N, C-alpha and C positions, 0 to 999 in steps of 0.2 A: 650147615656152615660150621667152620671151625669157630668155636668160642671157648676162651679160657675158663675152666672152672671158677667159682667165686661163691661167696656166701657171707653171712654174718656171724660173729663170734662176740662173746663177752669176755672182757680181759680184766683179771684181778693182778695188781702189783703191790707186793709187800702187804698183802692182805687188805688192800683198799681197792674198791670197784671202781674202774676207769670208765665202765660203760660198755656200749655197743660198737664194735669196730667192724669194717668191711674188709675181707681179704679177696684177692684174686691171684690166680696161677700164672706163673710166667711161662710163656710159650716157648719151650726149648725141646731138647731131645727125650727128656724124661716124660713131658707130656704126650709126644708123639708116640712113646712106647705105651703108655697107659691107654691110649686110644686105639692101639692096635693099628696104628697107621704106619705106612712106609717110612724109613728114615731119610726123609728128603731135606729140604732146606727151607729156611724162613729168611727173607729179606725184610730188612727195616730200615726206615730213614737214619742216616748217621747223625746222631744228636749235635755233635760239635760242628759238624758242617751246616746243618740246618739252623742251628742258633746263630751262626755267623751270617747266614744268607738273611735270616728275619730281620737281624739288626741292620743289616745293609738296606734292607727294603724299607723298614721304617725311616731310616735316615734320608734315603733319596725319593721315597715315594714310588718307586717302580719295582713291579713284582718281576722276579727273574724266572719267567716259566720254563726256560729249557733247562734249569738246575735239577728239575725233578725228573728229567729224562735222560740222565747220563748214569751209568753203573757207579760212578765215583760217588754219587750222592746216597748210597745205600751200603749197608754192611751185612754180613752173613751172621746169622744167630746160632745155628746148629754145628756146622762144620767150618772148619778153617782151611782145610786141606783135604786132599784126596780125591778119588774118583767121581762121587757123588758131588762134591763141591765144585769140581771142574764142569761137570756136566750142567749143574744148576746155574752156574754163572754164565756159561756160554748160552744157555736158553733165555736167561735174564737179559743179557746184552743185546740178543737178537730181538727179543720183545720190545726193549726200549728203543732200538733202533726203527723198527716199524712205527712205533708211536710218534717218533720224531718226525717222520714225513708229514704228519698231519694231513694226509690224504684219506678223507672220508671213504673214498671208493677202495682204496688199497687196504685200509684199516678194517673195513667192513669185509671184504674178501678173505683176509689172512688172520682176523683176531681169534677165530676157532682153532688155529693152531698152536696158540700160546695160552689162551685164557679160557676157564672153565665159566663160559658165558652165563650159564643158568645161576650158578652160585654167586657171580658177580652181580647180576640183575636183582637176586634177593637180598644180597648185602646193601645195595643202594636203596632198594624199596624200604628197608628197615630204617635207614637213616633219615628218609623222608617222612615216615609216619612219626618219628620221634623229634622231628624238627631240629635236627643237629647236624653240622659238618664237622664237629671237633675230630670224631675217631677215624675220619676217613682224609683228614689234612695230611701232608707230605711228610711231616715229621711224627706222626701217630698211626698211619696205616702200615700193616705188616702184610706179606704175601707168602703163603705156603707154596713150594715147588713139590708136586707128587712126582716121583720118578716112575711111576708105573704107567700114568697117563702123559707125562711130560707137559701137564698144564699147571697154571698158576691159579690161586684162588685167594681171595682176601679173607683175613681174619677178623672177625666182628668182636669189637671191644671198646670201652671208653665212649660210652654212650649215654648223654644227658638228654632232656626233654626241654623242647622249647617251642616257640610258635613258628609255623609254617603255612604256606597256602599253595594251591595248585600251580601258580606260576613259576614256584621255584624247581619245578621239575625241568625246566629249560633255561635255567640259569647257568652262568659260567661257574664252573667249580675252582675252588682256589688250588686244589692239588693239580699239577699240569698232567700228572699220569692219570687220573681219573678223568680229567677234561678231554684228554685225547683218546681214551677209551670210547667214552660217550659221543664222540663222533660219528660212531657206527650206528646206523638205522637199526641194524640187527640186535645191537646190544640194547638202544633205547627201548625196542619193542618188549624183549624179554624183561627189561626192568618194569616196564609199564603192566605187564601181564602178572609178574609177581606182585606187584603193589596192588593191583586191583583184587586179586585173590586174598590179600593180606587184610585189606580195609573191608572186604565183605564177608568172607568166610571165617577169616581170624580174629575180627574185631572183639568178640565177646571174649574169646580165649585169653586174649592179651590183658583185657580190663580185669576179668576174674582174677589171673595170676598176680596183678599189682595189688589188688585188695588183699588177695590171701597172704601175700607176703608181708604187706603192712600189718595186718592182724598178728603175725607170728613176732614181729620185732618192735610193735608199738609199746609193750610193758617195759621195754630197756631202753627205748628213747628218752622216756621222760626222766629216768633217773641217772642219765649219763652225767659225767662230771661238768660238761659245759651247761647243763640244764641249770644247774644249782646255782650258777653266778649270776646274779641279777645285772651285773654290769656288761655281759656278754649280749650283744644284741644281732650279732651276724650268724651266730651258730647256736643250736639247741633250741628247745622250746619252754616257755614258763608254764603252759598250761595244756592238758590233754585236748581241749578244743581247738588250740591253735595247730596242734599235730594232725588232727582229723581234717580240718580245713585246709591244710597244707597238701595233704594227700589227695584229698577230693579234687583240689585244684589241678594237680598233676594229672589226674585222670580225664578231668574235663578237656583239658589242654590237648591231652592224647586223642579223645575222641572228637574234638574239632579239626585236628589235623587229618584223621582218617576220612572225615566227612567231606573236606575240602579237596582230599586226594580224589575220592571217589567222583565229587561232581566235576571236577577239573577232566577226570580221565573220560568222562561221558560227554564231554563237548567236542564234537567232531562235525566239521562242514567240509563239503565238497562243492567246489565251483566249477562250472562247466562253460567254455566258450566254443560254439560250433560255427564254422564257416563252410560256405559251398562256393566253388568257384566254376563257372561255366567254361567250357571248352569249345573251341571253334568247330570240333567233329561232332558236336551234339552232347558229348560225354561231360564229364565234370570230376572235380576232386573234392572229397568231403575231408574237413580237418576238424579234429576234436582236441582241445586243450583242456586238461583237468588240473586244478589246483586244490589240493588238500590242506586243511587248516585244522590243527589240533596236536596233541603231544603223541598219539599212538598211529601206528602204520594202518592203512585203509586198504582192503582188498575189495575190488570192484568186479562182481560176477558178470553184470551185464548193464549195457548203456542202451537205452530206448530212445530213439529221436524221431519226434512227430512233426514235420514242418507245419506252420500255421499259414503258409502260403503256397499256392501251387508252382511246381517247376515248370518250365517251357516244355510241353511236349510230354509231361509226366501226369499220372493221375494224382488228384488231390488228396486221397487217403494213403498217400507214400510213408512208409514206416522203415526205419533203420534199427538194426539190431546188432550191437558190438560187442 
C-alpha cells in the first residue's frame, strides 16, 4: 500500500525543549520520485467543496451521497495540466461514472478495469482492524493513478484507533465512493480475505510494532511541554503509569477488534430448500434454492440430497449429486 512516510522528532525552540512531535510526508510528486513510482496523479477531495457540503448536511440532516461521485468534487495534487493529467482525469471521470450507476452487477464486472482491487481490499481491512473510518471519508481519502497499469489505488493515512465489531463489515460507508465500490461481491471477498490474513497471520506483528514504537517515544512523552502543565487535562500525561495504561489500552482495543473480525468472518451458514414436482409422464423436476448468510462469498463444491420418503416408482435409496 502507498503510505506517506512519517515519524517522531523532538523539537527545541530558542533552546527550549518543546517535547515530542509527529511529522508526516505530503503525498506529491517528490514522494513519487523517492519511491521510484511512475509520475502518475493523485486525486483528493476538494476541501472547500467538502466543507460546504458538510455544513449543508449538518444543517439539513441529509447526506448528499451523489456529491462524492462527480469529478468536480476532487482536485489534482501532482499535475495541473499535460498529457498525464488529461489521461488521469479521463480515467477518473470514467471510474466515477461507473460507480454512479450503483449497479452491483455492472460494477462487479468492470471494477477491475479501474481499481487495484487487491490493494483496495487491504486498505479497507486496515481501517476495520483499527476501528476507524476517518481516513476513508470523502474529504480525507486520496487516490493514486498509476499510468503504467491505468489503475487507481487508495493511499493509507490518518488512521486512529477505536472500537469496532464484526457487524461493521456490512455497514453503510459514509464515503459514497467507497460505498459504491463495496457493492461489488468481488471487492467484498478480497476485503474479507485480506482482513482474515491480517487478524490471523499479522496479529502479533502489529502488536509488537506498537509496543516497540511506544518504548522508543516513552521518555519524550513524559517531558513534553503539555505534560508539565497541571491545568491541562486533555493532552499530555502527569505520570508514567498513565502513559503505560493508555498505550496498553490501545493495544487491547486493537486485539479486541481483530478477535471480533476473526469470529465474524468465520460465521457462515447456508440454507437450502429442495422441491420435487412430479410430471404426468412419470418424470419430474428437482429444484434447489440456496441462501448464503455471512460476510464472505461461499463456494459449494457438491450438494448431496437423500430423500426421506420414496418417490412413486423410484427406489427408496435414491440419492442426488449436484
